[in-house]
N, C-alpha and C positions, 0 to 999 in steps of 0.2 A: 449449556453453561459449562465453562471450564475454569480451572485454576492454572496458575503459572506452573505449578508442579506437574499437573496432568499434561500440560502442553509439552514440557521438557521430556517427560517420560515417553510420550507418543513419538516424539522426534528421535530421541537419543537411544531408547531401549530397543528399537527395531533395526533390522537390516533392510535397507531400501535398495534393492538390486537395480531398479529402474533409475533411481536418483542416488547413486553412491556418494555424491558430494554434498548431499543435503544437510548432513550434520555440521560440516564445516561452514556451509552457507548460512545456517541459522546462527551459529556462534559468532561468525564474523559480521553478519548483518547487525546483530544486537550491539556488538562492541563498536562497530563503526558509528552507529547512531550515538552511542554513549560518548565516544571521544569527540565527535563533532559538536554535540550539544554542550559538553563540558567546555570546549574551546570557546564557543560563542558566549557562554555565561561568564567566563573569566575575562574575555577580551573585548566584548562589545557593549558593556554597560547594560546588560539585560537585568536591571535591578528592580523589575516589577515585583519580585518576591524578595523575602529577606535575604540579604547578601551574606549568608552563612554557608561555609563550605559543606556542612552536612546536608543543608537544604538543597544546594546546587547538585550534590551527588545524588540525592534521592530523585530530583527532577530528571536528571540525565538517565538514571536507571529506569524510571517510568517510561521515558520516551524510547529507550532502547528496546524494551519489551515489545513495543509495537512493531518493530522491524521483524523480530523473530515470529511474532504472531501472524504476520502476513504469510510467511512460508508455512507455518502450521496450518493456517486456513486453507491454503492451496493443497496441502497434503491430505487434509480431511476430505476435501472435495474429490481429489483423485482416488483415494482409497475407498470411500464409502458413498460418494455422491450425496444427493439431498440438497437442502437449502441451508446456507450459512448466513446468519444475521449477526452483526456486531451488537453488543449489548447497548451501546449508545443509540444505535439505529432502532433496536427493538423498543426502546423507551418511548419513541415517537408514535408507536402503535398502541400503547397501553394507557389506561386512565391514570391521572396523577394522584387521585384519591378515590375514596369509595363513591363520592357523589360527582366526580369529574367526568367530563365527556372523553370518550376514547376515539381513536382512529381505526376502530375495528373494521370499518368498511374498506379501508385500504388493505389491511391484512387479509381479509376474506378474499378480496379480488386477487391478491398476489398468490394465495394458496390455490385458488381456482385455476389460475394460469399455469401453475406448476403441476397441477393434477391431470392436465391433458396428456394424451398419449402420442401426439403427433410431433413432439419435439424432444430432443435430448438435452437441450440447454436453453436457458433464457438469459439474455443480457440486457439490462436497462441502460439507457443512455440519458444523460442530462445535458443541459445547455444546448438543446437541439435547435438548429436553425430551421425554422419551418419553411423557408424559401428554397432549401436545398433539395433537389430531386435526384432521380437515379443518375442523371448525367452531370450532376454538380456535387463536388465533394463538400461535405459539411466539416470544415476544419475546426469548428467551435465545440462540437459535441465531445463528451467525455464518458467513458464507461463508468457506471456506478458500481463500485466494488464492495460496498458495504452490505449489499444483498446479492448473493450469487447462488445459482442452483444448476447442477448438472447431474447426469448419470455417472456412475463410477467409471474410471479410466477413460474419460472423455478426452479426445486428442487435443482440444484447446487447452485443457489444464496441464497436459504434458508439456506443451510449449511454454505456458505461463511459469511453471515451476523451474524449467531450465533457465529462463531469463532472470527470474527472481534470484535464483541461487548464484548465477553468474555476476549480476550487479551487486548482490550482497557481499560476495567474496572478493570482488576486485578492490585493489588499493585505491585510495583517493589520490589522484595525481595533482600536480601543481597546475592551476588553471591558467589559461592564456590571459594576458593583461587586456581588460576590456578597453575598447576605443572610447576616447573622450570621457573616460572615467565612469562610463555607464555599463552596468552589467547586463548582458543580453543572454538569450537562451543558448547561443553558440558558445558562450564563455563558461558554461556549466556542464562538465562531463557527465554522462549518464551514470557513471559509477560513483557519483557523489552520494551523500546520505539523503539530501533533500534537493528538490528543484521547485519550480514555480507552482506546481500543483500539489505538492506535499512530499510524502516519502517516495523514494525511488524504487521501493519494492511493492508499491501499491498500484497505481495506475499504469506506469510504463510497462511492466511485464505483461499486463492484460492486453495492452495495445499491441505490443510486439508479438505476443502469442496469437493474437487475432490475425496479424499479417502472415504468420506461418500457417495458421489453420485455414484462413480465407484471404488469399493474396489481394483480393479487391475489396476488402472489408470497409475501407474508408469511403468508398463510393456507393455502398449498398444502402438502400433506403430503410428507414424505420418501419416497423410492422411487417418485416419480411422474414419468412421462414427460409433459412439459407442452408443448403446442403454442403457438406464438406467436399472439397475437391478430390479427396482420396477415395479409396474403395471401401471404407468401413461403414458407409451409410449414415454417418453421424450428421446431425443437424444442429442449428442454433437459431433461436428466435430473437430478433431485435425488437425492443419495445421502447416507447417514449416514457422515460421515467418522470419527466416534467409533468405529464398528465396522470400518471398512475400512482406515483409515490406522494406522501405528505409533503406539502410545499416547504416545510421547515428543513427537510432533508436535502432538498435540491437547490436551496437558495445560496449556499456557500459550499466550499470544498470540505467534504467530510474528513478527508485525510488530514487537512490542517487543523480541523476542529479537535481531533484526537491529540495532536501534538500540543495545541494550546492548553488542553486539559492537563496533560502531563506537566506542562511548564507553569501551571497555576495562573494562566491568563484568563480572566473572566469578564472582560469587556471588549467590545469591538474596536475601540480606539487604540488599544494596545496591540491588537492582533496584527495589523498591517506592519507596525514597527517591528514586532518580534519576527514576523515572516521575513521581512527584508534583512534583518540582522542575521538570521540563520543562513540565508542565501549568501549574504556578503561575507560570512565567515570563511568561505573557501578562498575568496580573493585576498582576504587579510592573511591567511596562511601562506598564500603564494608570495605575497610581499615580504613575509618573514622567512621565506625559503624553508617552510616546514611542510612535511608530509604528515597529514593528520592521522593516517591510519594505514597499517600494513597487515593484511590477513595472514601472511606467512609468519610474521613476527608474533602475531597474537597466538597462532597455533603452536608455535615453538614455546611460548610462555606457558600455555596450558600444559603442554607435554612435560616441560621442566618441573612444573608444580606437582604433577602426578608422580614423577620419578622421585621427587623429594619426599613425598608422603610414603612411598614404598620403602625408601631407605629407613 
């Protein structure tokens, strides 16, 4: 269990020789999400909550923390290893009250899996296509990032952090105009704050890190213990999260659920609308000829404030 203060201290008070750009990445990731959400709230009629500036600012800040939290989570796993569960995810394993039923059987099974000595890392997959075999790529499956476990300094986490820092620090460019007025995956640069599956510092870095760690990862079967192609002897076990995890966790995108929570969206009917509006915000900014975020300008702003305090 962590606080935002503890998270900031862990990232900012240390020197990260392997990831020298991680502090800038965390700062820029959070500010990028904040600016992106603020723009959407102000320009796309996201009036599901009280249309008060202070309320919108609080929602944008709550959403922004999640981007920095992604990088913090990856750093924890790199430095110490172990198992990381998001609090929202952990709540699905615990009883709701003293007399309520719990999902302890799921938690017990997960802990047993991680206690085995024959793998260095476990990755759960959801949306698994049961018809996809070794010779057929499963394009539908997604890595489940809300439960991750590895040994310290696992090479996959090295690549994940590098990608998360890169995309978190990149400026949001102007998007290409979508054909026929329809936004497609190709119209959304990867250095946006959000994409169709949620935060761009959540699933995308894990996928890209897998391609670096295991170049053929997309075609590898579930329930396979996969050795690293390098010489370090690292391994990773792929498991079917649809069968092992509580159904409530795998029925929808956990990344979006956390965003909806920050934006005070509490019913399914509003979720699709808010998701589409957040994704559409990039195109609207393009039409207005606006660059929503610049990491370099944000860093300069922070530096200027520090100098003002010293004076």
